[in-house]
C-alpha positions in Angstrom: -31.5 -22.6 -11.8 -33.4 -19.9 -13.8 -36.8 -21.6 -13.1 -35.9 -22.0 -9.4 -35.0 -18.4 -9.1 -38.3 -17.3 -10.8 -40.4 -19.6 -8.5 -38.6 -18.3 -5.5 -39.3 -14.7 -6.5 -43.0 -15.4 -7.1 -43.4 -16.9 -3.7 -41.3 -14.1 -2.2 -43.5 -11.5 -3.9 -46.6 -13.0 -2.5 -45.2 -13.2 1.0 -44.3 -9.5 0.8 -47.5 -8.2 -0.7 -49.8 -10.5 1.2 -53.4 -11.2 0.1 -55.0 -8.2 1.6 -54.9 -4.8 0.0 -54.8 -3.2 3.4 -51.5 -4.8 4.3 -48.4 -2.6 4.0 -45.9 -3.7 1.3 -42.6 -4.8 2.8 -39.3 -3.4 1.4 -37.0 -6.3 0.4 -33.4 -6.1 1.6 -30.7 -7.3 -0.8 -27.4 -8.6 0.3 -24.5 -8.9 -2.2 -21.8 -11.5 -1.7 -18.5 -11.0 -3.7 -16.0 -13.9 -3.7 -12.3 -13.6 -3.9 -10.4 -14.6 -7.1 -7.5 -12.2 -7.7 -7.7 -10.6 -11.2 -10.9 -12.6 -11.9 -12.5 -10.5 -9.2 -12.6 -7.6 -11.6 -15.7 -9.3 -13.0 -17.5 -8.0 -9.9 -17.4 -4.5 -11.4 -19.3 -5.6 -14.5 -21.8 -7.5 -12.5 -22.5 -4.6 -10.2 -23.0 -2.4 -13.2 -25.7 -4.7 -14.5 -27.3 -5.0 -11.0 -27.4 -1.2 -10.8 -28.9 -0.8 -14.3 -31.7 -3.2 -13.3 -32.6 -0.9 -10.5 -31.7 -3.2 -7.7 -30.8 -1.5 -4.4 -27.9 -3.2 -2.6 -28.4 -3.0 1.2 -25.5 -5.1 2.4 -22.2 -6.2 1.0 -19.8 -8.9 2.2 -16.7 -9.8 0.3 -13.3 -11.5 0.4 -10.0 -10.5 -1.1 -10.6 -8.8 -4.5 -14.4 -9.1 -3.8 -13.7 -7.1 -0.6 -11.8 -4.4 -2.4 -14.5 -3.9 -5.1 -17.3 -4.2 -2.6 -15.7 -1.7 -0.2 -15.2 0.9 -3.0 -18.8 0.5 -4.1 -20.0 0.7 -0.5 -18.0 3.9 -0.1 -19.9 5.5 -3.0 -18.0 4.7 -6.1 -20.1 4.0 -9.2 -19.4 1.0 -11.5 -18.2 3.4 -14.1 -15.7 5.0 -11.7 -14.5 1.6 -10.6 -14.0 0.6 -14.2 -11.9 3.7 -14.8 -9.8 3.1 -11.6 -8.9 -0.4 -12.4 -8.3 0.3 -16.1 -5.8 3.0 -15.2 -4.0 1.1 -12.5 -0.5 -0.3 -13.2 -0.8 -3.7 -11.6 2.8 -4.6 -12.2 3.8 -1.8 -9.9 1.0 -2.4 -7.5 1.6 -6.1 -7.0 5.4 -6.3 -7.2 5.8 -3.4 -4.8 8.4 -1.7 -6.9 9.8 1.0 -4.7 10.6 4.1 -6.8 14.4 4.7 -7.1 13.8 8.2 -5.9 12.7 6.8 -2.5 16.0 5.0 -1.9 19.0 6.6 -0.2 22.3 6.2 -1.9 23.1 3.3 0.4 19.8 1.6 -0.6 20.3 2.3 -4.3 23.7 0.7 -4.2 22.2 -2.4 -2.5 19.2 -2.6 -4.8 21.3 -2.3 -7.9 24.0 -4.8 -7.0 22.4 -7.9 -5.5 20.2 -10.4 -7.3 19.0 -12.3 -4.2 18.7 -11.2 -0.6 17.8 -13.9 2.0 17.3 -13.5 5.8 20.2 -14.9 7.8 19.1 -15.3 11.4 21.4 -16.8 14.0 23.5 -18.2 11.1 20.5 -20.0 9.8 19.4 -19.3 6.2 15.6 -18.6 5.7 13.4 -17.2 3.0 11.2 -14.1 3.0 7.6 -14.5 4.3 6.3 -12.9 1.1 7.2 -11.6 -2.3 5.7 -8.2 -1.7 4.9 -6.1 1.4 1.7 -4.9 -0.3 2.7 -1.3 0.4 1.7 0.1 -3.0 -1.7 -1.6 -2.8 -2.2 -0.1 0.6 -1.2 3.4 -0.5 -3.8 3.2 -3.4 -6.6 2.0 -1.1 -5.8 4.8 1.4 -6.1 7.4 -1.3 -9.3 6.0 -2.9 -11.0 5.7 0.5 -10.0 9.1 1.8 -13.6 10.2 1.6 -14.6 7.7 4.3 -11.5 8.0 6.6 -13.8 9.1 9.4 -15.7 5.9 9.3 -14.8 3.5 12.2 -17.9 1.2 11.9 -18.3 -0.2 8.3 -22.0 -0.3 8.8 -21.9 3.6 8.6 -20.8 3.5 5.0 -23.3 4.3 2.2 -23.9 0.5 2.1 -23.1 -1.5 5.3 -20.1 -3.6 4.5 -17.7 -6.2 6.0 -14.8 -8.3 4.6 -13.3 -11.7 5.6 -9.7 -12.4 6.7 -8.0 -15.4 8.2 -6.0 -15.5 11.4 -2.8 -17.1 10.3 -2.0 -18.4 13.8 -5.3 -20.1 14.5 -6.8 -20.6 11.1 -10.0 -18.9 12.3 -12.1 -16.9 9.9 -12.2 -13.2 11.0 -15.1 -10.9 10.1 -13.8 -7.3 9.8 -16.5 -4.7 10.1 -14.8 -2.1 12.2 -11.5 -0.2 12.2 -9.5 1.5 9.4 -11.0 0.3 6.2 -7.8 0.2 4.0 -6.1 -1.9 6.7 -9.1 -4.3 6.7 -9.0 -4.6 2.9 -5.2 -5.2 2.9 -5.7 -8.1 5.4 -8.6 -9.6 3.4 -6.4 -9.5 0.2 -3.1 -10.6 1.7 -2.6 -13.7 -0.4 -0.3 -16.1 1.6 3.3 -16.0 0.4 2.6 -13.3 -2.1 1.6 -10.4 0.3 3.0 -9.7 3.7 0.5 -10.7 6.5 -1.3 -7.7 8.1 -1.2 -6.9 11.8 -4.6 -5.8 13.0 -5.8 -5.7 16.6 -3.1 -8.1 17.9 -3.9 -10.6 15.1 -1.8 -11.6 12.2 -4.2 -11.8 9.2 -4.0 -13.2 5.7 -6.4 -13.6 2.8 -10.0 -14.5 3.9 -10.3 -16.8 0.9 -8.2 -19.4 2.8 -11.2 -20.2 5.0 -14.2 -18.3 3.8 -14.1 -17.1 0.2 -17.9 -16.7 -0.1 -19.3 -15.2 3.1 -23.0 -15.8 2.4 -24.0 -16.6 6.0 -22.5 -13.4 7.4 -24.4 -11.3 4.8 -27.7 -13.1 5.7 -27.0 -12.3 9.4 -26.9 -8.6 8.5 -30.6 -8.7 7.7 -30.6 -9.6 4.0 -33.9 -11.0 2.6 -32.5 -11.8 -0.8 -28.9 -12.9 -1.5 -27.2 -12.1 -4.8 -23.8 -13.8 -5.1 -21.2 -13.1 -7.7 -18.8 -16.1 -7.8 -15.4 -15.9 -9.5 -14.0 -19.0 -7.9 -12.4 -21.7 -10.0 -13.9 -25.1 -10.3 -11.8 -28.2 -9.6 -9.5 -29.1 -12.4 -9.7 -32.4 -14.3 -6.8 -34.8 -14.4 -5.8 -33.5 -17.8 -5.5 -30.0 -16.5 -3.3 -31.0 -13.5 0.0 -30.7 -15.4 2.4 -29.6 -12.6 3.1 -29.8 -8.9 1.8 -26.3 -8.5 -1.5 -27.3 -10.1 -1.9 -30.2 -7.7 -1.2 -28.0 -4.6 -3.7 -25.4 -5.8 -6.3 -28.1 -6.4 -5.8 -29.4 -2.8 -6.2 -25.9 -1.4 -9.5 -25.6 -3.3 -11.1 -28.7 -1.8 -12.7 -27.1 1.3 -13.7 -24.0 -0.6 -15.4 -25.9 -3.4 -17.1 -28.4 -1.1 -18.4 -25.6 1.1 -20.0 -23.9 -1.9 -22.5 -26.7 -2.3 -24.2 -25.6 0.9 -23.6 -21.9 0.3 -25.3 -22.0 -3.1 -28.5 -23.3 -1.4 -28.5 -20.0 0.6 -28.0 -17.9 -2.5 -31.1 -16.7 -4.3 -29.4 -15.4 -7.4 -26.0 -16.9 -8.3 -24.0 -15.0 -11.0 -21.1 -17.0 -12.4 -19.0 -15.1 -14.9 -16.9 -17.0 -17.4 -13.5 -16.7 -15.8 -12.0 -19.9 -17.0 -9.7 -18.3 -19.6 -8.1 -16.1 -16.8 -5.8 -16.6 -13.9 -5.6 -14.7 -10.6 -2.8 -12.6 -12.2 -4.6 -11.8 -15.5 -4.8 -8.1 -14.7 -3.6 -7.2 -18.2 -7.0 -8.5 -19.4 -9.0 -6.5 -17.0 -11.3 -5.0 -19.6 -12.3 -8.5 -20.8 -12.8 -9.7 -17.3 -15.1 -6.8 -16.3 -17.1 -7.4 -19.5 -17.5 -11.1 -18.6 -19.1 -10.0 -15.2 -21.5 -7.7 -17.0 -22.5 -10.4 -19.5 -23.1 -13.0 -16.8 -25.3 -10.6 -14.8 -27.2 -9.4 -17.9 -28.1 -13.0 -18.5 -30.0 -12.9 -15.2 -31.7 -9.6 -16.1 -35.2 -10.9 -15.8 -34.5 -12.1 -12.2 -32.8 -8.8 -11.4 -35.8 -6.9 -12.6 -38.1 -9.0 -10.4 -35.9 -8.3 -7.4 -36.0 -4.6 -8.1 -39.8 -4.7 -8.1 -39.7 -6.1 -4.5 -38.0 -3.0 -3.3 -40.0 0.1 -2.4 -37.0 2.5 -1.8 -35.0 3.0 -4.9 -31.2 3.1 -4.8 -29.6 6.4 -4.0 -25.8 6.5 -4.3 -23.4 9.3 -3.2 -20.6 9.1 -5.6 -17.4 10.7 -4.3 -15.9 13.5 -6.4 -12.3 14.1 -7.2 -9.9 13.3 -4.3 -8.7 16.6 -2.8 -5.3 17.7 -4.1 -3.9 18.7 -0.7 -4.9 18.6 2.9 -3.5 19.7 6.3 -1.7 17.3 8.6 -1.9 18.9 12.1 -0.6 15.9 14.0 2.0 13.1 13.3 2.4 10.1 15.5 4.4 6.8 15.3 3.4 3.5 17.0 5.4 0.4 17.5 8.9 1.9 16.9 11.6 0.5 19.3 15.0 0.5 17.6 14.3 3.5 15.4 13.9 7.0 16.8 11.1 9.4 16.0 13.8 11.7 14.4 14.9 8.9 12.1 11.4 8.1 11.0 10.5 11.8 10.5 13.6 12.2 8.5 12.7 9.4 6.1 9.1 10.7 5.8 10.5 14.2 4.8 7.6 15.6 6.7 6.8 18.2 9.4 3.4 18.9 10.9 1.2 21.9 10.3 1.7 21.9 6.6 -0.4 20.9 3.6 0.6 17.8 1.8 -0.6 15.4 -0.9 -0.9 11.7 -1.3 2.1 11.7 -3.6 4.2 13.1 -0.8 2.8 10.8 1.8 3.3 7.8 -0.5 6.9 9.0 -1.2 7.6 9.1 2.5 6.1 5.6 3.1 8.2 4.3 0.2 11.3 5.9 1.9 10.6 3.9 5.0 9.8 0.7 3.1 13.0 1.1 1.0 15.2 0.8 4.2 14.0 -2.8 4.5 13.9 -2.2 8.3 10.1 -2.7 8.6 7.7 -5.5 7.8 4.9 -3.0 7.1 4.3 0.7 7.1 0.5 1.0 6.9 -0.5 4.5 7.9 -3.9 5.9 8.9 -5.4 9.2 8.2 -8.1 10.4 10.5 -9.9 13.8 10.9 -8.4 15.9 13.6 -9.0 19.4 15.0 -8.0 21.5 12.0 -7.0 18.9 9.6 -6.0 15.3 9.8 -3.9 13.1 12.1 -1.3 10.9 10.3 -0.7 7.8 12.4 2.1 5.5 11.3 1.9 2.1 13.0 5.1 0.3 12.0 6.3 -3.3 12.5 10.0 -3.5 12.8 11.8 -6.4 11.2 13.4 -8.8 13.7 15.8 -9.9 10.9 19.0 -7.8 11.0 21.3 -10.1 9.0 21.1 -10.9 5.3 22.9 -13.1 2.9 23.0 -11.5 -0.6 24.2 -12.9 -3.9 25.0 -11.6 -7.3 26.7 -12.7 -10.5 28.4 -10.7 -13.3 30.4 -10.9 -16.5 32.0 -8.1 -18.5 35.1 -7.6 -20.7 37.3 -6.1 -18.0 36.7 -8.1 -14.8 35.5 -11.3 -16.7 33.5 -13.7 -14.5 32.5 -12.7 -11.0 30.3 -14.2 -8.2 29.3 -12.0 -5.3 28.7 -13.1 -1.8 27.5 -10.5 0.7 26.9 -10.5 4.4 24.9 -7.5 5.6 24.4 -6.8 9.4 22.2 -4.1 10.8 22.2 -2.8 14.4 25.8 -4.0 14.9 26.7 -1.3 17.5 23.8 1.2 17.2 20.1 1.0 16.2 20.7 2.9 13.0 23.9 1.4 11.7 24.6 -0.9 8.8 27.6 -3.0 7.9 28.2 -5.1 4.8 31.0 -7.1 3.4 31.2 -8.1 -0.3 33.4 -11.1 -1.3 33.9 -11.3 -5.0 35.4 -14.4 -6.5 36.1 -15.2 -10.2 38.8 -14.2 -12.6 39.7 -11.3 -10.3 39.4 -11.5 -6.5 38.0 -8.4 -4.8 36.3 -7.2 -1.6 34.2 -4.3 -0.4 33.5 -3.4 3.2 31.4 -0.5 4.5 30.2 0.5 7.9 27.6 3.3 7.9 25.6 5.0 10.7 22.5 6.5 9.1 21.3 9.7 10.7 19.2 10.8 7.7 19.5 14.5 7.1 21.7 14.9 10.1 25.4 14.3 9.7 26.1 10.6 9.3 29.4 8.9 9.3 31.0 5.7 8.0 34.1 3.9 6.9 34.9 2.0 3.7 37.6 -0.5 2.7 38.0 -1.9 -0.8 40.4 -4.1 -2.7 40.1 -4.2 -6.4 42.3 -5.8 -9.1 42.3 -6.7 -12.7 44.8 -7.3 -15.5 44.5 -6.2 -19.1 46.5 -6.1 -22.3 47.0 -2.4 -23.2 48.8 -0.6 -25.9 52.6 -0.3 -25.3 52.8 3.2 -26.6 50.2 4.4 -24.1 51.9 2.7 -21.1 55.3 3.9 -22.2 54.0 7.5 -22.3 52.7 7.2 -18.7 55.5 5.1 -17.2 58.1 7.8 -17.1 61.7 6.9 -16.2 63.4 4.5 -16.7 62.3 3.9 -20.3 60.7 0.5 -21.1 61.8 -1.9 -23.8 59.7 -1.7 -26.9 56.9 -4.3 -27.3 53.5 -4.2 -29.0 51.3 -4.9 -25.9 51.8 -5.0 -22.2 49.8 -7.2 -19.8 49.3 -4.8 -17.0 48.0 -5.9 -13.6 46.5 -3.2 -11.3 45.9 -3.6 -7.6 44.0 -0.9 -5.6 43.4 -0.9 -1.9 41.3 2.1 -0.7 40.4 2.9 2.9 38.1 5.9 3.7 36.5 7.5 6.7 33.8 10.0 5.9 30.8 12.0 7.1 27.9 13.0 5.0 24.4 14.5 5.0 21.5 13.8 2.7 18.5 15.8 1.6 15.4 14.1 0.1 17.2 10.9 -0.5 18.4 12.2 -3.9 21.1 14.7 -2.7 24.2 14.0 -0.6 27.2 16.0 0.4 30.2 14.6 2.3 33.9 15.0 3.3 36.4 12.4 4.3 40.0 11.2 4.6 41.4 8.5 2.3 44.3 6.1 2.2 45.1 4.5 -1.2 47.7 1.8 -2.0 48.4 1.4 -5.8 50.4 -1.3 -7.4 50.8 -1.5 -11.2 53.0 -4.2 -12.6 53.6 -6.2 -15.8 55.0 -9.7 -16.5 55.3 -9.0 -20.2 58.8 -7.6 -19.7 61.4 -8.0 -17.0 64.3 -6.0 -15.5 68.0 -6.9 -15.7 67.5 -9.4 -12.9 64.6 -11.2 -14.5 61.9 -9.8 -12.2 58.7 -8.3 -13.4 58.7 -4.5 -13.8 56.7 -2.6 -11.2 55.3 0.7 -12.6 53.7 1.8 -9.3 54.0 0.6 -5.7 53.0 3.5 -3.5 50.7 4.7 -0.7 48.8 8.0 -1.0 47.0 10.0 1.7 44.4 12.6 0.8 41.4 14.5 2.0 38.3 14.7 -0.2 34.8 16.0 -0.7 31.9 14.8 -2.8 28.5 16.2 -3.9 25.9 13.9 -5.5 22.4 14.3 -6.9 20.6 11.4 -8.4 16.9 11.4 -9.3 17.2 9.0 -12.3 14.4 6.4 -12.4 16.7 3.6 -13.5 20.5 3.4 -13.3 21.0 1.3 -16.5 18.0 2.4 -18.6 17.0 5.9 -17.4 13.9 7.5 -18.9 13.7 10.5 -16.7 15.5 12.4 -14.0 18.8 14.3 -13.4 22.2 13.3 -12.2 25.3 15.0 -10.8 28.4 13.5 -9.3 31.3 15.7 -8.3 34.5 14.7 -6.5 37.6 16.5 -5.3 40.7 14.9 -3.9 43.7 16.8 -2.4 46.7 14.4 -2.1 48.9 15.5 0.8 51.3 12.7 1.4 52.8 9.7 -0.4 55.4 7.0 0.1 56.5 7.7 -3.5 59.6 5.5 -4.3 61.2 8.3 -6.2 61.0 10.7 -3.3 59.9 13.5 -5.6 56.3 13.8 -4.4 54.6 17.1 -4.2 51.0 18.0 -3.4 48.5 17.7 -6.2 44.7 17.6 -6.6 42.3 15.7 -8.8 38.8 17.1 -9.6 36.1 15.4 -11.7 32.4 15.7 -12.3 29.6 14.0 -14.3 26.2 15.4 -14.9 23.3 14.7 -17.2 19.6 14.1 -17.6 17.1 11.6 -19.1 13.8 12.5 -20.6 11.0 10.7 -22.3 10.5 11.6 -26.0 7.4 9.5 -27.0 5.7 6.7 -25.1 8.5 4.1 -24.5 11.2 6.1 -26.3 13.6 8.2 -24.2 16.8 10.3 -24.6 19.6 10.8 -22.1 22.7 13.1 -22.3 25.7 13.0 -19.9 28.7 15.2 -19.9 31.8 14.6 -17.7 35.3 15.8 -17.3 38.2 16.0 -15.0 41.6 17.5 -14.5 44.7 17.1 -12.3 46.5 20.2 -11.2 49.6 20.7 -9.2 53.3 20.3 -9.9 53.5 16.5 -9.9 55.1 13.7 -11.9 52.5 11.1 -10.6 50.8 9.7 -13.7 48.9 6.9 -12.0 46.0 9.3 -11.2 45.6 10.3 -14.9 42.2 9.8 -16.5 42.1 6.6 -18.6 39.3 6.1 -21.2 38.1 3.1 -23.2 35.7 0.1 -23.0 32.2 0.0 -21.7 30.6 -0.5 -18.3 29.8 1.0 -14.9 31.4 1.4 -11.5 35.1 1.4 -12.6 37.7 2.2 -10.0 40.2 5.1 -9.8 39.9 7.5 -12.8 39.0 4.9 -15.4 36.1 6.0 -17.6 34.2 4.0 -20.2 34.3 5.1 -23.8 32.5 3.1 -26.5 34.3 2.4 -29.8 37.7 1.9 -28.0 39.0 -1.1 -26.0 39.6 -0.7 -22.3 42.4 1.6 -21.2 43.1 2.9 -24.6 43.8 6.6 -24.2 43.9 9.4 -21.6 45.9 12.1 -19.9 45.8 14.4 -16.9 42.5 15.9 -18.1 39.6 15.0 -20.3 36.1 16.0 -21.4 33.5 13.6 -22.6 29.8 13.7 -23.8 27.4 10.8 -24.3 24.2 10.8 -26.2 21.8 7.9 -26.0 18.4 7.0 -27.4 16.6 4.1 -25.8 13.4 2.3 -27.0 11.7 -0.1 -24.6 9.9 -2.0 -27.5 8.6 -4.7 -25.1 8.4 -4.4 -21.4 11.9 -4.8 -19.9 13.5 -5.2 -23.4 15.5 -2.3 -24.8 17.1 -1.3 -28.1 19.5 1.7 -27.9 21.8 3.8 -30.0 24.7 5.6 -28.3 27.3 8.1 -29.4 30.1 9.4 -27.3 32.8 12.0 -28.1 35.9 13.1 -26.0 39.1 15.1 -25.9 41.8 13.8 -23.6 45.5 14.4 -23.0 47.8 16.5 -20.9 46.9 20.1 -20.1 44.0 20.2 -22.6 42.3 22.9 -20.5 45.4 25.1 -20.5 45.8 24.7 -24.3 42.1 25.2 -24.9 41.7 21.7 -26.5 38.7 20.9 -24.4 36.5 23.2 -26.5 37.8 22.0 -29.9 36.3 19.4 -32.2 36.5 16.0 -30.5 39.6 13.9 -31.1 37.9 10.6 -30.1 34.5 9.4 -31.2 32.6 6.2 -30.8 29.2 4.7 -31.5 27.2 1.7 -30.6 23.9 -0.2 -31.2 22.8 -2.4 -28.3 20.2 -4.6 -26.8 19.3 -4.8 -23.1 17.0 -6.9 -21.0 16.2 -6.2 -17.4 16.4 -9.6 -15.7 16.3 -10.5 -12.0 20.1 -10.9 -11.8 20.5 -7.4 -13.4 20.7 -6.1 -17.0 21.7 -8.4 -19.8 23.3 -6.2 -22.4 25.1 -6.7 -25.7 26.6 -3.9 -27.8 28.2 -3.6 -31.2 30.4 -0.5 -31.1 32.9 1.1 -33.4 35.0 4.2 -33.9 35.9 5.9 -37.3 39.4 6.7 -35.9 40.4 3.0 -35.5 38.2 1.3 -38.1 37.7 -1.4 -35.5 34.3 -3.0 -34.6 34.0 -4.4 -31.1 31.3 -6.7 -29.7 30.8 -6.4 -25.9 28.5 -8.1 -23.5 27.6 -7.6 -19.9 25.6 -10.0 -17.6 24.1 -9.0 -14.3 24.5 -6.0 -12.0 27.9 -4.2 -12.0 29.9 -4.5 -8.8 
């Protein structure tokens, strides 16, 4: 190959120079072909660096998938050094998995994201699967930011280096050459790996990865006018029988047949073929980006002699216009939406948190796009930024999802509810375009359900209704139950097996601000039944400690900017709730109005690298002349999302102590020693009892203390956690585990 390249260049040199000194020397045009290959395409950066160092001027670029992305950035003016820095600093886990920041989710969406392990489309009562693992939103946001300097370019031939990329029409299988339009959208289409990224809608076509049909567009580059073709090829070769060890390997091999066979002819049209050693890497080896980039540089350097000869055939030397730092802020003077049918402009603007005629940043725009993506109402939200009169026009072409029903699943185990399996049906657009309804059926050791209907008006007043049934039974200390039971006195035993049933129905209205803050008011009906089979009355029936309905009005105020519900490393949290109980069917007929107020607040902050600290303080009190003890605050155990006024407290078993008021503080240090693996140490302290605020006991040394050492793993079904916790007051050591999201 080396000899053939040298002979070609000698012949080419003579054809350009001619045999007469009077003939004008012709300037050789060089076309660069960059193949697709996922992470292996990072080798293009190293190859371009060597090509540029040899003094070769690239006149045309054609690429596919990752080759298209690298080629477009180079054509837009980025240097190989800048490209190296960009890709070294990119978090590809976030980029590829499309992790939507928690701050972009509304409280409704946070609840859904942190409850269900699997969500499947459920159309016309037929179960289907998502068309992709990722919408590609984060990749698109990054490309839009990096290519902001050329957002006025409609024809890709007007870039510093004329450029095109290849995509595939998913409906016809035709190869599509993209050389006009909005560059980030074209690149997203070229890199839309089938089943991994969502297909891209572009000019009434549905496009996927160009590598499906044309992964090495050499003919198209020659048609642009290239005299010499340099091809950087990061495609895999066909695997041997020993390497085909799984069904996936066989399917990938079959998919490569056309591509590999087509390369035999395409290589004949390639004057300099650069083949980096990418065999040790896969399409997802982004964590080895530095090595892959270096492999591209080494492969091109091995052809340095040929590259030097090509440079000698060019009269005009390369002149690159490298873009400087992307502007920090810019003016949006027009905002338009395209393609919205079910969702109003007001709803979309509310999610974007944006008004025109103000300066903004890419962080704010990306936040807004994440807000829209987090609703799961759209297949894609790929915006366009174009120069306008005084600033830029932000156009948001959206593709609404036709799927409005989902089947969602979850599993869980903990020490209170024991085993639980969750089946959810979610229906959108039931009565209105912007409503949601979901029903949770929870089966296992304790049967439960949750139902919510919610009309989402964004930052306008929204309204909804909830209904919930919750039950569990638990052995608790007799002394504690006797203290709360009142009259008549109970026979003395060591432990009572108490079963609690809670039916709560609510109607409410609320407003949100920036997805992180919500305020609301509502009306509530609650039915409580507390009974025990451990002891019986004179007639042999089980004793019922509570069997009443309560009617109240309530208000709530929440702020949640934590980045993770279970392992927060930054953000703030506040949750305040006030209930005024107005009526009751109290069996003793001695009910009088009373109120319950409680609040929890705290923060999380990084300390060093993957080490973080969080602190939460909470408290509550009941006031009013009432003998109702079933609304007291009960502490003990470990977990999340408990009902009523039950509060976890490490070092004590569930439902161990409490009173009509309490204060509690929790300190936690968490170390993510390996990605998604956590070690943590927790300490909590509390005072609890009757009238502790009136007696000033809330500000004294804590009566109750507890500590724990734990391990947690962030799995797809939710956190898997284990804790060893203890308290110096009881001298007991408890081992607790939790599997899956809490619900």
